[in-house]
py3Dmol code that shows the C-alpha trace and the ligand (Angstrom):
import py3Dmol

protein = """\
ATOM      1  CA  UNK A   1      49.453 107.573 172.141  1.00  0.00           C
ATOM      2  CA  UNK A   2      50.887 104.353 173.521  1.00  0.00           C
ATOM      3  CA  UNK A   3      53.057 102.164 171.331  1.00  0.00           C
ATOM      4  CA  UNK A   4      51.385  99.352 169.426  1.00  0.00           C
ATOM      5  CA  UNK A   5      50.883  96.477 171.882  1.00  0.00           C
ATOM      6  CA  UNK A   6      52.432  94.144 169.285  1.00  0.00           C
ATOM      7  CA  UNK A   7      55.685  96.114 169.009  1.00  0.00           C
ATOM      8  CA  UNK A   8      57.824  94.026 171.355  1.00  0.00           C
ATOM      9  CA  UNK A   9      56.987  90.820 169.509  1.00  0.00           C
ATOM     10  CA  UNK A  10      56.297  92.160 166.010  1.00  0.00           C
ATOM     11  CA  UNK A  11      57.694  89.680 163.459  1.00  0.00           C
ATOM     12  CA  UNK A  12      58.151  92.455 160.877  1.00  0.00           C
ATOM     13  CA  UNK A  13      60.427  94.447 163.167  1.00  0.00           C
ATOM     14  CA  UNK A  14      62.331  91.290 164.086  1.00  0.00           C
ATOM     15  CA  UNK A  15      62.643  90.215 160.451  1.00  0.00           C
ATOM     16  CA  UNK A  16      64.041  93.591 159.433  1.00  0.00           C
ATOM     17  CA  UNK A  17      66.536  93.652 162.239  1.00  0.00           C
ATOM     18  CA  UNK A  18      67.714  90.092 161.566  1.00  0.00           C
ATOM     19  CA  UNK A  19      67.942  90.339 157.793  1.00  0.00           C
ATOM     20  CA  UNK A  20      68.873  93.963 157.341  1.00  0.00           C
ATOM     21  CA  UNK A  21      66.118  93.717 154.735  1.00  0.00           C
ATOM     22  CA  UNK A  22      64.206  96.875 155.377  1.00  0.00           C
ATOM     23  CA  UNK A  23      66.276 100.018 155.591  1.00  0.00           C
ATOM     24  CA  UNK A  24      63.187 102.046 156.413  1.00  0.00           C
ATOM     25  CA  UNK A  25      62.119  99.990 159.421  1.00  0.00           C
ATOM     26  CA  UNK A  26      62.783 102.844 161.833  1.00  0.00           C
ATOM     27  CA  UNK A  27      60.624 105.102 159.701  1.00  0.00           C
ATOM     28  CA  UNK A  28      57.816 102.570 159.780  1.00  0.00           C
ATOM     29  CA  UNK A  29      58.120 102.219 163.548  1.00  0.00           C
ATOM     30  CA  UNK A  30      57.888 105.966 163.986  1.00  0.00           C
ATOM     31  CA  UNK A  31      55.016 106.409 161.529  1.00  0.00           C
ATOM     32  CA  UNK A  32      52.948 103.358 162.476  1.00  0.00           C
ATOM     33  CA  UNK A  33      53.980 101.592 165.665  1.00  0.00           C
ATOM     34  CA  UNK A  34      54.431 104.693 167.825  1.00  0.00           C
ATOM     35  CA  UNK A  35      51.467 106.715 166.598  1.00  0.00           C
ATOM     36  CA  UNK A  36      47.746 106.381 166.162  1.00  0.00           C
ATOM     37  CA  UNK A  37      48.422 105.194 162.624  1.00  0.00           C
ATOM     38  CA  UNK A  38      49.059 101.792 164.250  1.00  0.00           C
ATOM     39  CA  UNK A  39      45.303 101.320 163.854  1.00  0.00           C
ATOM     40  CA  UNK A  40      45.779 101.433 160.082  1.00  0.00           C
ATOM     41  CA  UNK A  41      48.644  98.926 160.118  1.00  0.00           C
ATOM     42  CA  UNK A  42      47.563  96.009 157.942  1.00  0.00           C
ATOM     43  CA  UNK A  43      49.626  93.645 160.108  1.00  0.00           C
ATOM     44  CA  UNK A  44      47.838  94.761 163.265  1.00  0.00           C
ATOM     45  CA  UNK A  45      44.421  94.673 161.624  1.00  0.00           C
ATOM     46  CA  UNK A  46      44.980  91.145 160.291  1.00  0.00           C
ATOM     47  CA  UNK A  47      46.276  90.005 163.675  1.00  0.00           C
ATOM     48  CA  UNK A  48      43.344  91.521 165.557  1.00  0.00           C
ATOM     49  CA  UNK A  49      40.827  89.913 163.209  1.00  0.00           C
ATOM     50  CA  UNK A  50      42.354  86.552 162.321  1.00  0.00           C
ATOM     51  CA  UNK A  51      45.246  85.984 164.732  1.00  0.00           C
ATOM     52  CA  UNK A  52      48.945  86.433 164.225  1.00  0.00           C
ATOM     53  CA  UNK A  53      49.297  83.072 162.461  1.00  0.00           C
ATOM     54  CA  UNK A  54      47.994  84.650 159.223  1.00  0.00           C
ATOM     55  CA  UNK A  55      50.415  87.601 159.277  1.00  0.00           C
ATOM     56  CA  UNK A  56      53.584  87.055 157.204  1.00  0.00           C
ATOM     57  CA  UNK A  57      56.813  88.282 158.720  1.00  0.00           C
ATOM     58  CA  UNK A  58      57.798  90.028 155.474  1.00  0.00           C
ATOM     59  CA  UNK A  59      54.605  92.098 155.230  1.00  0.00           C
ATOM     60  CA  UNK A  60      55.144  95.805 155.793  1.00  0.00           C
ATOM     61  CA  UNK A  61      52.613  97.836 157.803  1.00  0.00           C
ATOM     62  CA  UNK A  62      51.119  99.086 154.531  1.00  0.00           C
ATOM     63  CA  UNK A  63      50.357  95.503 153.480  1.00  0.00           C
ATOM     64  CA  UNK A  64      53.019  95.241 150.758  1.00  0.00           C
ATOM     65  CA  UNK A  65      55.895  92.753 150.926  1.00  0.00           C
ATOM     66  CA  UNK A  66      59.343  94.010 151.863  1.00  0.00           C
ATOM     67  CA  UNK A  67      60.928  94.860 148.487  1.00  0.00           C
ATOM     68  CA  UNK A  68      62.741  91.864 147.040  1.00  0.00           C
ATOM     69  CA  UNK A  69      60.752  89.318 149.079  1.00  0.00           C
ATOM     70  CA  UNK A  70      57.996  86.976 147.917  1.00  0.00           C
ATOM     71  CA  UNK A  71      54.303  86.656 148.733  1.00  0.00           C
ATOM     72  CA  UNK A  72      54.212  83.020 147.538  1.00  0.00           C
ATOM     73  CA  UNK A  73      53.762  81.551 151.008  1.00  0.00           C
ATOM     74  CA  UNK A  74      51.416  84.248 152.315  1.00  0.00           C
ATOM     75  CA  UNK A  75      48.127  83.204 153.865  1.00  0.00           C
ATOM     76  CA  UNK A  76      44.864  83.733 152.004  1.00  0.00           C
ATOM     77  CA  UNK A  77      44.004  86.537 154.440  1.00  0.00           C
ATOM     78  CA  UNK A  78      47.329  88.281 153.873  1.00  0.00           C
ATOM     79  CA  UNK A  79      47.159  88.007 150.096  1.00  0.00           C
ATOM     80  CA  UNK A  80      43.573  89.272 150.109  1.00  0.00           C
ATOM     81  CA  UNK A  81      43.766  91.808 152.923  1.00  0.00           C
ATOM     82  CA  UNK A  82      42.008  94.457 150.833  1.00  0.00           C
ATOM     83  CA  UNK A  83      38.984  92.186 150.546  1.00  0.00           C
ATOM     84  CA  UNK A  84      38.874  90.600 153.995  1.00  0.00           C
ATOM     85  CA  UNK A  85      39.536  93.644 156.186  1.00  0.00           C
TER      86      UNK A  85
END
"""
ligand_1 = """\
8
SF4
S 54.296 96.891 162.333
Fe 52.123 97.064 162.847
S 51.723 95.278 164.171
Fe 53.934 95.563 164.098
S 54.339 96.814 165.917
Fe 54.104 98.195 164.150
S 51.961 98.862 164.191
Fe 52.152 97.033 165.480
"""
view = py3Dmol.view(width=600, height=400)
view.addModel(protein, "pdb")
view.setStyle({"model": 0}, {"cartoon": {"style": "trace"}})
view.addModel(ligand_1, "xyz")
view.setStyle({"model": 1}, {"stick": {}})
view.zoomTo()
view.show()
Protein backbone atom coordinates (compact mmCIF):
# COMPACT_ATOMS: atom_id res chain seq x y z
CA UNK A 1 0.00 0.00 0.00
CA UNK A 2 1.16 3.52 -0.76
CA UNK A 3 2.37 5.75 2.04
CA UNK A 4 -0.13 8.07 3.67
CA UNK A 5 -0.52 11.09 1.37
CA UNK A 6 -0.02 13.33 4.43
CA UNK A 7 3.36 11.83 5.35
CA UNK A 8 5.60 14.45 3.75
CA UNK A 9 3.84 17.28 5.56
CA UNK A 10 2.60 15.49 8.68
CA UNK A 11 2.94 17.86 11.66
CA UNK A 12 3.24 14.91 14.08
CA UNK A 13 6.28 13.53 12.28
CA UNK A 14 7.79 17.01 12.08
CA UNK A 15 7.08 17.72 15.74
CA UNK A 16 8.74 14.49 16.84
CA UNK A 17 11.79 15.09 14.73
CA UNK A 18 12.18 18.69 15.92
CA UNK A 19 11.57 18.07 19.60
CA UNK A 20 12.95 14.59 20.02
CA UNK A 21 9.67 14.16 21.88
CA UNK A 22 8.51 10.85 20.57
CA UNK A 23 11.06 8.08 20.65
CA UNK A 24 8.63 5.72 18.96
CA UNK A 25 7.95 7.92 15.93
CA UNK A 26 9.62 5.46 13.56
CA UNK A 27 7.43 2.70 14.94
CA UNK A 28 4.34 4.80 14.35
CA UNK A 29 5.44 5.59 10.80
CA UNK A 30 5.94 1.92 10.06
CA UNK A 31 2.69 0.81 11.71
CA UNK A 32 0.42 3.61 10.50
CA UNK A 33 1.86 5.84 7.79
CA UNK A 34 3.30 3.09 5.59
CA UNK A 35 0.51 0.54 5.91
CA UNK A 36 -3.21 0.28 5.45
CA UNK A 37 -3.58 1.17 9.12
CA UNK A 38 -3.15 4.78 7.94
CA UNK A 39 -6.93 4.66 7.43
CA UNK A 40 -7.32 4.22 11.19
CA UNK A 41 -4.98 7.10 12.03
CA UNK A 42 -7.00 9.58 14.08
CA UNK A 43 -4.92 12.43 12.65
CA UNK A 44 -5.72 11.42 9.08
CA UNK A 45 -9.39 10.84 9.84
CA UNK A 46 -9.74 14.24 11.51
CA UNK A 47 -7.91 15.91 8.64
CA UNK A 48 -10.03 14.20 5.99
CA UNK A 49 -13.25 15.17 7.76
CA UNK A 50 -12.55 18.60 9.23
CA UNK A 51 -9.32 19.84 7.64
CA UNK A 52 -5.81 19.87 9.01
CA UNK A 53 -6.44 23.04 11.03
CA UNK A 54 -8.17 20.95 13.74
CA UNK A 55 -5.35 18.40 14.07
CA UNK A 56 -2.88 19.17 16.89
CA UNK A 57 0.77 18.59 16.13
CA UNK A 58 1.25 16.67 19.38
CA UNK A 59 -1.52 14.15 18.69
CA UNK A 60 -0.26 10.64 18.02
CA UNK A 61 -1.89 8.49 15.32
CA UNK A 62 -3.87 6.70 18.03
CA UNK A 63 -5.44 10.00 19.11
CA UNK A 64 -3.55 10.35 22.41
CA UNK A 65 -1.17 13.23 23.13
CA UNK A 66 2.56 12.59 22.98
CA UNK A 67 3.44 11.62 26.57
CA UNK A 68 4.35 14.67 28.62
CA UNK A 69 2.49 17.11 26.34
CA UNK A 70 -0.81 18.89 26.95
CA UNK A 71 -4.21 18.76 25.28
CA UNK A 72 -5.18 22.20 26.67
CA UNK A 73 -5.05 23.95 23.31
CA UNK A 74 -6.55 21.10 21.28
CA UNK A 75 -9.52 21.82 19.05
CA UNK A 76 -12.99 20.63 20.01
CA UNK A 77 -12.79 18.01 17.25
CA UNK A 78 -9.44 16.71 18.49
CA UNK A 79 -10.52 16.55 22.12
CA UNK A 80 -13.75 14.79 21.14
CA UNK A 81 -12.50 12.62 18.29
CA UNK A 82 -14.23 9.54 19.70
CA UNK A 83 -17.57 11.31 19.40
CA UNK A 84 -17.14 13.22 16.14
CA UNK A 85 -15.50 10.56 13.97
S1 LIG B 1 0.61 10.15 11.41
FE1 LIG B 1 -1.32 9.72 10.37
S2 LIG B 1 -1.70 11.56 9.12
FE2 LIG B 1 0.45 11.59 9.71
S3 LIG B 1 1.47 10.62 7.97
FE3 LIG B 1 1.06 9.04 9.52
S4 LIG B 1 -0.87 8.08 8.91
FE4 LIG B 1 -0.69 10.04 7.84
